[in-house]
C-alpha positions in Angstrom: 100.5 108.7 85.6 101.0 105.7 84.1 99.1 102.3 85.8 95.9 103.6 87.8 95.0 102.8 90.8 97.6 104.0 92.9 100.4 101.3 91.3 103.2 103.6 93.0 101.7 102.6 96.0 102.3 98.4 95.3 106.1 99.3 94.6 106.4 101.4 96.9 107.8 98.8 99.5 110.2 97.5 96.9 112.0 101.2 96.3 115.8 101.2 97.1 117.0 104.5 98.1 120.0 105.1 96.0 122.4 107.8 97.4 123.4 110.5 94.9 126.9 108.7 94.7 125.0 105.3 92.7 124.3 107.1 89.5 127.8 108.1 88.7 129.4 107.4 85.5 126.4 105.6 83.8 124.2 106.3 81.6 121.0 106.8 82.8 117.7 108.1 79.4 115.9 110.8 80.9 112.1 112.2 79.6 112.3 115.6 79.1 107.4 116.3 78.9 108.3 115.2 82.7 110.4 117.2 83.9 109.4 119.9 82.0 105.8 119.6 83.4 106.3 118.3 86.9 109.7 121.0 88.1 108.4 124.3 86.3 105.0 123.5 87.8 106.7 124.0 90.9 109.1 126.8 89.9 105.9 128.5 89.0 104.1 128.1 92.3 107.3 129.9 93.4 107.8 132.5 91.3 104.3 133.2 89.2 106.4 135.7 87.3 109.1 133.5 86.8 110.0 133.5 82.7 110.5 130.5 80.6 111.4 128.8 83.9 111.4 125.4 81.0 114.1 126.3 79.7 115.9 127.2 83.4 114.5 123.9 84.8 116.6 122.0 81.8 120.1 124.5 82.1 120.2 124.0 85.5 119.6 120.6 86.0 121.2 119.6 83.1 124.3 121.3 84.4 123.9 119.1 87.8 123.5 115.8 86.1 126.5 115.9 83.9 128.7 117.8 86.5 127.3 117.8 90.2 126.3 113.7 90.3 128.4 112.5 87.4 125.8 110.9 85.4 125.9 111.1 81.3 122.3 112.3 80.2 120.5 111.1 77.4 117.4 113.2 76.5 114.1 111.2 74.7 111.2 112.9 73.5 107.4 112.3 73.2 106.8 111.8 69.7 102.9 111.6 67.7 100.0 110.0 70.6 98.5 107.3 69.8 94.8 107.5 69.0 94.1 105.6 72.3 95.9 108.2 74.5 94.5 111.4 72.4 91.0 109.5 73.5 92.3 109.1 77.5 93.4 112.5 77.6 90.3 113.9 75.8 88.0 111.7 79.0 90.7 113.1 81.6 89.6 116.8 80.4 85.4 115.8 80.4 85.5 114.1 84.3 87.9 117.2 85.4 85.4 119.9 84.6 82.1 117.8 85.6 80.8 116.6 82.7 79.3 113.4 81.5 80.0 112.1 77.9 76.4 110.2 78.6 75.0 113.2 78.7 76.1 114.7 75.3 74.4 113.2 72.0 76.2 110.9 69.9 77.1 112.0 66.2 79.1 110.6 63.2 81.9 112.1 63.9 82.5 110.8 67.4 81.5 107.2 66.2 84.9 107.6 63.6 87.0 108.8 65.9 88.7 106.0 65.2 89.6 107.0 61.8 89.5 110.5 62.4 93.7 111.8 62.1 95.8 111.6 65.3 95.9 115.5 67.4 99.1 117.0 67.6 99.6 117.4 71.5 99.3 121.1 73.0 101.1 123.5 70.8 102.0 125.8 73.7 104.0 123.1 75.4 105.3 121.5 71.8 106.7 125.3 71.6 108.4 125.1 75.2 110.2 121.7 74.4 111.4 122.7 71.0 113.0 125.2 73.6 114.8 122.6 75.5 116.1 120.5 73.1 117.8 123.6 71.1 119.0 123.9 75.0 120.1 120.7 75.0 122.1 120.5 72.1 123.7 123.2 72.7 124.8 121.6 76.1 125.8 118.7 73.8 123.2 116.5 74.7 122.0 113.4 72.9 118.3 114.5 72.4 116.4 110.7 70.5 113.0 111.4 69.7 110.0 108.6 70.6 108.0 107.3 67.8 105.2 107.8 70.8 105.9 108.0 74.9 109.2 108.8 75.8 108.8 106.6 78.6 108.7 103.2 76.0 111.6 104.7 74.4 113.0 105.1 78.2 112.1 101.4 79.0 113.9 100.3 75.5 117.4 101.6 76.4 116.9 100.5 79.3 116.7 96.9 78.4 118.5 96.6 75.6 121.3 98.0 77.6 121.8 101.9 76.3 121.4 103.1 79.5 121.2 101.8 83.2 118.5 103.4 84.4 115.5 105.5 83.2 114.4 108.8 85.2 110.8 109.1 85.0 107.2 108.9 86.8 105.4 107.1 84.3 105.0 103.9 86.1 104.2 102.7 82.8 108.1 102.1 82.5 108.2 99.2 83.9 105.2 97.9 80.9 107.6 98.6 78.2 110.5 97.0 79.5 112.2 98.9 81.9 115.0 97.4 84.2 115.4 100.7 86.7 113.6 103.3 87.1 113.8 106.0 88.9 111.3 108.2 90.0 112.1 111.4 91.7 116.2 112.7 91.6 116.9 115.9 93.2 119.9 116.4 92.9 120.3 119.3 95.2 118.9 117.4 97.7 120.0 115.7 100.5 118.4 112.6 101.1 118.1 109.4 99.2 116.7 108.9 95.8 113.6 106.2 95.5 114.7 103.6 92.7 112.8 100.5 91.5 114.5 97.3 89.7 112.2 95.0 88.4 114.4 91.9 89.8 113.0 93.1 93.2 108.9 93.3 91.6 109.8 90.1 90.1 110.9 88.3 94.0 108.8 90.5 95.5 105.0 90.7 93.5 106.2 87.4 91.5 105.0 89.9 88.7 106.6 90.3 85.5 106.4 92.2 82.1 103.2 90.3 81.1 101.7 90.3 84.1 101.9 94.2 84.6 100.5 94.4 81.6 97.4 92.9 82.1 96.7 94.4 85.4 96.9 97.9 83.1 94.4 96.6 81.0 91.9 95.4 83.7 92.6 98.3 86.3 93.0 100.8 83.4 96.0 103.2 82.2 96.8 106.1 80.3 95.4 104.7 77.1 92.4 103.4 78.7 91.3 105.0 81.8 88.7 102.8 83.2 89.4 99.7 82.8 87.0 97.0 84.0 84.3 97.4 86.4 85.1 96.3 89.5 88.5 95.3 88.9 90.8 97.4 91.9 94.2 97.2 92.8 94.3 93.9 94.9 91.3 92.6 92.7 93.5 92.8 89.7 97.2 91.1 91.6 95.4 88.4 93.6 93.6 87.2 89.1 96.7 87.9 87.9 98.8 85.8 90.3 96.6 82.7 89.4 98.6 82.7 86.0 102.1 82.6 84.6 103.6 84.8 82.8 103.1 83.5 80.0 99.6 81.9 79.8 98.2 85.4 81.2 97.6 87.2 78.2 95.8 84.2 77.0 93.8 83.5 79.6 92.7 87.6 79.7 91.6 86.2 75.3 89.7 83.3 76.6 88.0 84.8 79.1 87.2 87.8 76.9 85.2 85.3 74.7 83.1 83.4 77.9 84.9 80.8 77.9 85.3 79.8 82.0 89.5 78.4 82.0 90.0 77.2 85.4 87.3 74.1 85.3 89.3 70.7 84.8 87.7 67.9 83.1 85.8 69.6 80.5 86.7 71.2 77.0 86.7 74.7 77.1 83.2 75.6 79.3 81.4 78.0 79.1 81.3 81.2 81.7 76.9 80.7 81.8 76.8 77.2 81.5 78.5 76.3 84.4 78.0 73.3 86.0 77.2 72.6 89.8 79.8 72.1 92.1 80.3 68.0 91.5 81.2 67.8 95.7 78.3 67.8 97.8 77.9 69.2 101.1 79.6 66.9 103.5 77.1 65.9 106.4 78.4 67.7 109.6 77.5 65.1 113.0 75.6 67.2 115.5 77.5 69.3 118.3 76.5 71.0 121.6 75.4 74.1 121.9 75.9 74.8 124.9 80.4 73.6 125.0 80.6 73.1 120.8 81.8 70.3 121.1 80.7 66.9 119.1 78.1 64.9 120.5 74.8 66.4 121.2 73.6 68.0 124.5 71.6 65.0 125.0 74.4 62.8 125.0 76.0 64.9 126.7 73.3 65.1 130.0 74.2 61.4 129.3 77.6 60.0 129.0 79.3 63.9 129.5 81.6 65.5 127.3 85.1 64.0 125.6 86.5 66.9 125.2 85.8 68.7 127.6 86.2 65.5 130.5 84.0 66.1 132.2 80.8 63.8 133.3 77.3 65.9 133.3 76.2 69.3 131.0 76.0 70.8 134.6 80.4 71.1 134.5 80.3 71.3 130.6 82.5 74.4 129.5 80.8 76.7 127.8 81.9 78.0 124.9 83.8 81.1 124.6 83.0 83.9 121.8 84.1 83.2 118.5 84.6 79.7 119.4 85.5 77.2 116.1 85.6 73.4 117.1 88.4 71.4 115.2 86.8 68.4 114.7 87.2 66.4 110.9 83.8 67.3 109.7 84.4 71.0 110.9 87.5 71.6 109.4 86.6 69.7 106.4 83.1 71.1 106.4 85.7 74.8 106.6 87.4 74.0 103.3 84.8 73.2 101.2 83.4 76.6 101.8 86.9 78.2 101.6 86.7 76.3 98.3 83.0 77.6 96.9 84.0 81.5 98.2 87.1 81.0 95.7 85.5 78.7 92.5 82.9 82.0 93.3 84.7 85.2 93.0 86.1 83.6 90.5 83.1 82.7 88.7 82.0 86.6 89.5 85.4 88.5 88.2 85.4 86.3 85.0 81.7 87.2 84.5 82.8 91.1 85.0 85.8 90.7 81.5 83.5 88.5 79.8 80.8 91.7 80.1 83.3 94.1 78.8 82.8 94.5 74.8 86.6 94.0 72.9 88.6 92.9 75.6 91.6 92.5 75.9 92.3 95.4 73.7 95.4 94.0 71.1 96.1 97.4 70.9 97.1 98.2 74.1 98.8 95.2 74.3 101.1 95.8 70.9 101.6 99.3 72.2 103.0 98.0 75.3 104.7 95.1 74.5 106.5 96.8 70.7 110.5 97.3 70.7 110.5 99.3 67.9 110.0 102.7 69.7 112.8 105.7 68.2 111.7 106.9 64.7 111.9 104.7 61.7 115.1 107.8 60.4 117.1 107.4 63.5 118.1 103.7 63.2 120.4 102.5 66.3 120.5 105.3 68.5 123.7 106.4 68.6 124.4 108.4 72.8 127.7 110.9 71.9 128.2 113.5 73.8 130.7 116.6 72.3 131.6 119.7 73.8 128.8 122.6 74.5 129.0 126.0 71.9 129.4 128.3 74.8 128.7 131.2 72.7 125.8 129.8 71.2 123.9 129.4 74.5 125.1 132.6 76.2 123.3 134.2 73.0 120.3 131.9 73.9 119.8 133.0 77.0 120.8 136.3 77.0 117.4 136.9 74.6 115.7 134.3 75.7 116.0 135.0 79.9 117.7 138.3 80.2 120.2 137.1 81.5 123.4 138.2 81.0 127.0 137.0 79.8 128.8 136.6 83.1 125.9 134.4 85.0 125.7 132.3 81.7 129.3 131.1 81.8 129.7 131.5 85.4 127.3 128.7 85.8 129.1 126.4 83.2 132.1 126.7 84.4 131.5 123.7 87.2 130.1 121.5 83.9 133.5 122.6 82.2 135.4 122.1 84.4 133.8 118.2 84.5 134.3 118.1 81.0 138.0 119.5 80.8 139.8 116.1 83.4 137.6 113.8 81.9 139.8 114.9 78.0 142.5 115.1 80.3 142.4 111.6 82.4 141.4 110.5 78.5 144.5 112.0 77.0 148.5 111.2 77.5 149.2 114.9 75.6 150.3 118.2 77.8 147.1 119.7 78.7 145.4 123.1 77.6 144.2 125.3 79.9 140.8 124.9 81.3 138.6 128.7 79.0 141.7 129.1 77.0 142.2 131.3 81.0 143.1 128.9 83.9 145.4 126.1 84.4 145.2 123.2 87.4 146.9 124.5 90.0 145.9 121.8 92.7 143.8 120.5 95.8 142.8 122.8 98.5 140.8 120.4 101.0 138.2 117.5 100.8 135.0 118.5 101.0 131.4 116.7 101.7 128.3 117.7 100.0 125.2 115.2 99.8 127.2 112.3 101.8 129.2 112.3 98.5 133.6 113.3 99.0 134.8 115.5 96.5 138.1 117.3 96.4 137.7 121.5 96.0 140.2 121.8 93.5 142.2 125.5 92.9 142.8 126.7 89.5 144.9 130.0 88.5 144.2 131.9 86.0 147.3 131.7 82.9 147.5 134.6 81.3 146.8 138.1 83.3 145.1 139.1 86.2 141.3 138.7 86.7 139.1 141.9 87.1 142.0 144.2 89.1 138.6 145.8 90.9 137.6 142.1 92.5 137.8 142.8 96.3 139.8 140.0 98.2 137.1 137.3 100.2 137.7 134.9 101.6 135.7 131.7 99.7 132.3 130.8 100.2 131.8 128.0 103.1 129.1 125.5 102.5 125.5 126.1 102.5 126.1 130.0 102.6 125.0 132.0 98.9 127.2 134.6 97.2 125.9 136.8 94.2 129.5 137.7 93.5 129.9 137.0 89.3 133.4 134.9 88.5 134.3 136.7 85.1 135.6 134.1 82.3 136.1 136.1 79.6 137.9 139.1 78.9 135.4 141.9 79.5 135.9 143.4 81.7 132.4 145.8 81.2 130.1 142.9 82.2 127.9 144.1 85.0 127.4 141.3 88.1 124.6 139.8 87.9 122.1 138.2 90.8 120.7 135.0 90.5 116.9 135.4 90.2 116.7 133.5 93.5 119.4 130.9 95.4 116.6 128.9 96.5 115.3 127.4 93.5 115.8 123.9 92.5 118.7 123.0 91.7 120.6 125.6 91.6 123.9 124.7 91.4 126.9 125.5 92.9 128.9 128.6 92.3 133.2 128.5 91.8 134.1 130.2 94.5 136.2 132.9 94.8 139.9 132.7 96.5 142.4 135.4 97.2 146.2 134.1 98.0 149.0 136.4 98.7 147.8 138.5 95.4 146.4 135.8 93.1 143.4 135.0 92.1 142.0 131.7 92.0 138.4 129.7 91.2 137.5 127.0 93.3 135.3 124.6 91.8 133.6 121.2 93.1 134.9 118.7 91.4 135.0 114.4 91.5 137.7 112.5 93.8 138.1 110.2 90.7 137.9 111.7 87.8 140.6 114.4 89.6 142.6 111.7 90.9 143.2 110.1 87.1 143.2 113.4 85.2 146.4 114.8 87.6 148.1 111.5 89.5 151.4 112.7 90.6 149.0 115.9 91.9 146.8 114.0 93.6 149.7 111.4 95.1 150.6 115.1 96.4 148.1 115.8 98.3 146.8 112.2 99.7 150.4 112.2 101.6 150.4 115.7 102.9 146.8 114.5 104.6 148.5 111.6 105.8 151.6 113.9 107.5 149.1 115.8 108.8 147.0 112.6 110.4 149.8 111.7 111.4 150.5 114.4 113.8 147.0 114.3 115.0 147.7 111.1 116.5 150.6 111.5 117.5 149.6 114.4 119.4 146.2 113.4 120.7 148.3 110.6 121.7 151.6 112.2 124.0 148.6 113.9 125.5 146.3 111.1 126.3 149.9 109.0 127.9 149.9 112.9 130.1 146.9 112.3 131.3 147.6 109.5 132.3 149.9 110.1 134.6 148.4 112.2 137.0 147.0 110.6 139.5 143.9 110.4 140.5 143.3 110.3 144.6 141.0 107.2 146.5 138.4 107.1 148.5 134.6 109.3 148.8 134.5 112.4 147.6 133.5 114.7 150.1 129.1 115.2 148.8 128.6 119.5 149.2 132.4 120.6 148.8 133.8 121.6 145.4 137.2 120.8 145.7 140.6 122.0 143.9 141.9 121.1 140.5 144.8 120.2 143.1 143.0 117.5 144.5 141.3 115.7 141.4 144.4 115.6 139.6 147.9 115.5 141.8 151.3 116.1 140.2 154.8 116.0 141.1 154.6 118.9 142.2 152.2 119.7 143.9 154.0 116.4 145.3 157.3 118.3 146.2 155.1 121.8 147.2 153.3 120.1 150.2 156.5 118.1 150.9 158.0 121.4 151.4 156.3 122.9 153.5 156.3 119.7 155.6 159.9 119.9 155.8 159.2 123.5 156.4 156.9 123.4 159.1 158.7 120.7 160.7 162.2 123.0 161.2 160.0 125.2 162.8 159.0 122.9 165.4 161.7 122.3 166.3 163.2 126.2 166.0 160.0 126.1 168.4 161.3 123.8 170.8 164.8 125.1 170.7 163.6 128.6 171.9 161.1 127.2 174.3 164.5 125.4 176.0 166.7 128.3 176.1 164.5 130.2 177.1 163.7 127.9 180.0 167.0 127.3 180.6 167.6 131.0 181.0 164.6 131.3 183.1 165.9 128.9 185.8 169.4 130.2 185.7 168.1 133.9 187.2 169.0 133.9 190.7 166.3 137.2 190.8 163.5 134.9 190.5 162.2 133.2 194.0 162.6 129.4 194.6 159.8 128.2 194.4 159.1 129.7 191.2 162.4 128.2 189.9 161.2 125.0 191.3 158.3 124.9 189.0 159.5 125.3 186.4 162.8 122.7 186.4 159.5 120.8 186.7 157.3 121.9 183.9 160.3 121.2 181.5 
């Protein structure tokens, strides 16, 4: 929850929408309790009979953060809650159940609740958190324990520069000193996530850390659900913006003691003994009831209105609805009324604050402004990431989740390959095979996933072939799911395990299997910069091949465009309603040659016909058997 009164809605306009690559290579503090509660609830809503959803959530989300997003997570666990937090939790429970605490008789035990020892957290929830801590330690992730609230230690780590951001949904992380807060992060979502920076909040709302603490005191928070009655989000924001950060808490102390801080010229006046306003109401000049301008109605009838520019009341303009006079006396009266309303609002607000007992609560202020949220035994936080203990993880998850070892090793491969590439990039010696079985072979292609480019890397088994009974299959395309499990150990008798559900939150990418020329390869998605740092020669070779492919593609496109530009397009209007042939749209030399050949043949045919007709006519003229009149007629026709 954090600060009450829909505090996140106030900060939402100043959120930045970042992509999956924003946190790559950064250290990020994670509120483990927030993960366990929110995402386990989401899994149970979809699978009511899911087995230990908190372990599944922690396992898969840690793999996704570390391998897919390239984040170095630091997990923070809640400590003992403060007495105020325990009281607020009990009050929230009774309020949610519809019980009225005022109806219960007060007892001596209730009156001495502050002296009673702090009640520990829910035992079942504590067991879930401890199981997640054990899992994270086997994964090699650093786990820190806070004195009180986990978001307080996350904010301290962020404020001191140990981490670059905090992942928590509690808005009071800014009150503890956080600089960058990621509210919701889903590694398998293509949509950008909301990221809040304290610098944007300061520039937009003008609120700094102590001013945010003052708003929490007025509105309410996890340590005081009620706050000050009558204070909402807008009222608290308007009141806090009246003071600077250095004086806001001192002013709240003065108001809590009954001292009115806004009146100048008086030495600490009490709110109940405030003097009357020093300014008297100005004498407002008479205004016309018809047009609303200065001057009486009688004067307007006699002399006319100077503002309406007429000579008599008959032509005086009637004032419209919502008319406001702009004369100096009216402006002065409006300013004075606005000042009085503001002073009355200040007095009213200060009286509400002064009516609260023990306001402001010093314990809440010290809790928010404290920078010592780490357990004393630990001292300075040591943040280090070690190699995961695969065998211990297999034993733990096999016992807790009933998962097969092959399934666990399959899901662990992206994390192991990421660690392997980082070790190769930082070491100059010859690298050992991945998991003592797989060697880097080549880069298959570039892949875009969630808007971020990756290399699809081929890993070849170094010792002996993989399971010979595995059928030859093409690699699974992006967006599809595969139920085939890649066996990463030497046990060929393990059964294939299908995941509980391929659509659950943060399901990691399954390594793909590629059969090429009788060899079996594993395909994993790896970060481009990490692969380039680990294997620069292979990366340079792949990039050169990509450049050659692009050059050949551009040359083919240019040749095609030149061929298209050489074709002639017929000029003139196109006939409507007639479908023309392709040769009429794109005339080529071949078509022109064919047409010229046809014309030539046609010309020769006509010439031959003329010659033939002439020869036939000559033969007819020389025929003596024809009458003389017929021969004469044929002679004139020629």
